[in-house]
Every structure is written in structure tokens, then in C-alpha cells.
N, C-alpha and C positions, 0 to 999 in steps of 0.2 A: 458453373459460376455461382448459381444460387446456393449450392451446398457450401461452397467456400465462404460466401458472405455470412451464412448462418453460423458456420464454425467461427468466423471472425467475430460475430456478435457474442458468442460464448466467451471468447477471450476478452472482448471489449468490456463486458460487464465486470469481469475480474480486474482488468486494467483500471477501470473507473474506480473500483473499490480501493485498489492500491493507491491510486492518485489521491483519493479522498482521505486516506490515512495520512499521507504526507502533508496535505493541505491542513488537515485538522491539527496535526502536531505543530505545524508552523504557526497557525493562527492562535493556538491556545498557549503554547509555551515558547514561541519564537525560536524554534530550532528546526533546521532542515536535517531530518533524521536519516542518515545514510545507512544506519544499522537496522532499519525497520524490517526489511524483508528477511534478513538473517535471523532476527529474533523470532519472526513468524515461522521460518523454516525449522528452527530449533524446537518450537512448540509443536509443530506438525510431526516432527520425528519422535518427540516424546509420546504423542498419541499413538503412533505406529508401534512403538516399543511396548506401550501398555496393552495394545491389542494382541501383540505377539506373546505377552505374558499371561494372556487369558482373561483380561479385563473386558467386560462387555463394551460394545461400541460407544453408546452414549456416555458411559462413565469415562472411557478412554478419551473421548473428545473433550469432556470437561477437564480431565487432567492435563491434556495438551494445551487447552486455553489457559489454565492456571499457570502452566510452565512458561508459556509465552508472555503472559501478563507479569509474572514474577521477574523474568529476565529483563523485560522492558522497564519495569519499575526500578530495578537495580540501576539501569542506565540513567533513569530519571534522578535517582538519589545522587549518583556521581555528579551529574550536571548541576543539580540544585545546590548541593553542599559545597563543591569545590570550584564550580565555574559559574555560579549564579550571577556574579557581577561582571562577567566578561561579555564581549560583543557576540553577534550572531556568527561571525566567521570562525571565531575560536570554538564556539559550541559545535558548529558543523564539523570542524576539524577533529574534535574529540569523538564525534560519532563515526567519522571515517576510521579513526584508529580502533574504535571498538568493533566496527564492522570487520576490519582485518583480523582482529583477535578472535571474534566469533567464527569467522570463516576458517581460520587456521585450526581452531579447536574442533569445529564441526567436521572438517575434512579428516582430521586425525581420528575422531571418534566414529564417524559414520562411513568414512571412505569416500573416494572420488567418484567420478561419473561412471567408471567401469565397474566398480565394486560396491558403491554406496547407494545405488538405486533401491528404493523400497516400494512395495506394493501397497498403494493407498486405497482405501475403500472408495467406491464410486457409486453411492446409492442414487445419484441424480442423473445417471446416464440413460435411464429409461426414456422412452418417447413421450412427449407431451401432446403433440399434434403434428399434422403433415401439411406442408405448403408446397404446391407445385410438384408433388412427388418426392419432396425432400423432408425427411423426418427431423423435427425440431426437438432436441433433447430437453429434459426438465432443467438441466443446468443453465440453459440460456435464460429461461424465465426466472429462476431463482436468483441468479447473479444480477440480472437487470432490475428485478424487484427490490433486491437488497440495496443496490446502489441508489435507486430512486428514493427508497425509504430513508436511507441515511441522509441524503441531500435535503429532503423535505423535513425530516425529523430534527436535524441539527439546526436548520433555519428557524423552526418553531421553538426549539430549546433556547436559542439565543434571544429571541424576541418576546417570548411569552412567559418565561419562568425565572424565578429568583436565582436558580443554579446557573442559568444562562448569563444573567447579569454578572454573577461572580466570576464566571469563566472569561467573560469579556474584560472584566477588570484585571484578571490575572494576566491576560495577554497584552493589554494595552498599558496599564499602569500598575505593575506588580508592587512597587514600593508604596503607592497610595493605598492599594488594596490591603497591604499588610497593616498600614496605619489604622484603617477603619475596622479592623478586627477579622479580616478574612485570613484563614490559615493557609497562606500562599504555598509554603513548601509541601504541606500535606495534600493540598488540592492539585499541585503540579505533578506529584508522584502518582496520584490517582488517575490523572489524565494519561500519564505514561503507561500505567497498567492497563487502562481501557484500550489504548491504541495497540498495545502488545497483544491483547486477547483478540481484537478485531483483525489485526494483520495475520495472526495465526489461523483464524477461521478462513480468511481469504486464501492463504497458502494451501490449506486443506482442500478448498474447492478447486484450485487450479492444478494441484499436484498430480492427479490421475492423468490429466491431459498432457503434462510436460515430461512425464517419465519418472518423476519423484527422486532425483538425486539432489543432494544438499546444495551443491554449487549452483546448479541451474535455478533452484528456487531462491537462494539468497541473492543471486544476481538480477532478480526481477526488480530490484531497486532502480535500475536504469530505466525500465519502462515506467515505473511509478513516477520518477522524476520528470520524464517527458510529458506524462499526462498532467502532472501538477503544474508544469510550466504553461500549459494551455490555459489554465485558470489563473496564471500569474501568482500561484501560491496563495490566492485569496478567495477566488470565486468557486463555490461548490458546484453550481449548475454548469459553469464552463468546464470544470474538471470532469464532471460526468460526461458532458458532450465530447471532450477530448479523448476519454477512454474508449467511447464507442467508435469514434472516428479512427482511432489508432487500430482498434480491433478489425474494423472493416478494411482498412488499408492492408493489414497483414493478411486477412482472408483473400483479398484481391490478388496480393502477391503470390499466395499459394496456388491460385488458379492458373497463373501464368508460369509455364515450365521454366522459362528463362530467368524468372525472378525467385524461384522457390529457395534456392540456396542463399539468397540475400535477405530473406524476410526478417532476420534478426537485426538488420541494419536500420529498419524503419524507425525505432525509437530514437536512434542517434540522429537520423535525418530530421526528425521532428524537432529535436533540441537545437540543432544547428540553424534550421529555418527560423525558429522562434527567436533565437538569440540575434540572428541577423536582422529580423524584422523589428525587434524592440530597439536595437542599437540604431537602426535607421530612423525610427520615430524619435529617439532622443536627439539625434543630430538635427532632424527637421525642427523639433520643438525649440532647440537652442538657437538655430538660425532664425526662426520665426520671432522669438522674443527679442532678438537683436534688431 
């Protein structure tokens, strides 16, 4: 059981990172980005291709991050230029369409689950320390530390820096920000590029654990959305906690033989429970105000 929970923490840190990417995109550019994991998977596959072409690992990673950032920035350009004045539902629908397009192209180029799996480097699989006879891999510490760093760092960025103030203006009052001299389109595309690079890095971290086929990696968006819903697409600390909880639940499901085949259902159950709970609260609030 302890080994399963530790394995769950490994996934939990990565799930938290994915959820944080979703929340940051929503908070900064007011878009629920369904194509996020697909762009990250494309960047990760670009890294593997560069490694196969003989490029050293660090340079290949940089190339993959640039590819993911460029693809995400392209999505940002499309949304800013042609859908900037539309509501959130329309923008989300556009990212769904782009997700389908990237998925179709990715499966065509890289192959399906049977033929498209790639061997990703796993430099963080080495042991960090041992707890109760269970070896804790370095990936657990790295993913958790990275998630905490992003949560704390973004909070400080928003509250202590001029860039943070501009980003808040971009997310809350883009028209006003444009009037006072902030280059809103350029800043928005920069946010999309940064999220693309970050999501690529997260996919690279989780790919060795999941087998490395394009469809599996791109479909991690369902888990990311479940985690983001824990934080109501606003709270970074709650999103971090949601990712860890989801990972632990998945680890616990793995330790029970009767539930192993259904561990992929956990994110959907989380989404359903949260939707039910929030709708219940809305009904209660409505009745209370009357």
C-alpha cells in the first residue's frame, strides 16, 4: 500500500502541474485550453525526434520546449486575432477543435498506441531515499518541488511585480489594459508560449511513466481539468492540493486488485462529484437568498 501511495505522489505532482497550467491559462487569458496537453505532447515528441537525430539531451529538451511554446503561441495568435471579442464558451470550443486537429495530425505522424510509443529519457527514476523499505524516486521530489515552486512563485509574481500587475490587468480588464498602454495581444501570446513550454516539460516528466504514446499523453487534459476544477479554475493552492489528492486516490486504486482496471475513471469521478457539489451549493444559495 505504501509503495502504491508513493507512486501516486509521483503522478500527483505531475497532475498538479497540469492543473496549474490549466488554471494559469484561464486566469491570465480567460480560456479553458483543451488543447494544452496535446501541444505539450507534440513538444515532447519533438524532443524525442531530436534525440533520435543525435542531438544531445539538453539541447533536444530545449528544442522540444521551443516547439511546444511555438505551437501554443500559434493557438494564442488564432484566439487573440480572430476570437478576441468572443465569450469564454466560444474560445473553449475553438481549443476543442484545435485539440481534435492536433490529435489527428499527431496520430497520423507519430502513430497510435500500438505503433507510436516512444522511449522517453528518464533521468529522474533514480532513488532519492527510502521510507519503510520503499524506494522514493527522484521524480517524486522534483514534481512536487516544481508544483510548489510554481504555486508560490506565481503568487509572488502577481502581488509583488509590475509584470504581475500587467498580467492581472490582461486577465481582468484587457480593454482597459490596452487603453493604458499595455501591449495586450503581444502579452497574451507570450502567456500562451510560456504555458506551452511548461506543459511540454510536464509531459516530458510523465511520459516515461505512462508509456509514451501520443494519444495517452494528449488525453491527460481530462486529468488536468479534473484537478483544475478542485481549485475552481482560480485557486493555485487548491489546484496543487487537488493534484496530490487525485494522485493518491489513483495510487490507492492501484493497490486494490479489484479497482486496478478502473483507475482511469478516477478523474471523471472527481469531475462528476465536483459538478454535483457546486450545483448543489448554487441551488442552496438560491433558496437561501429567497
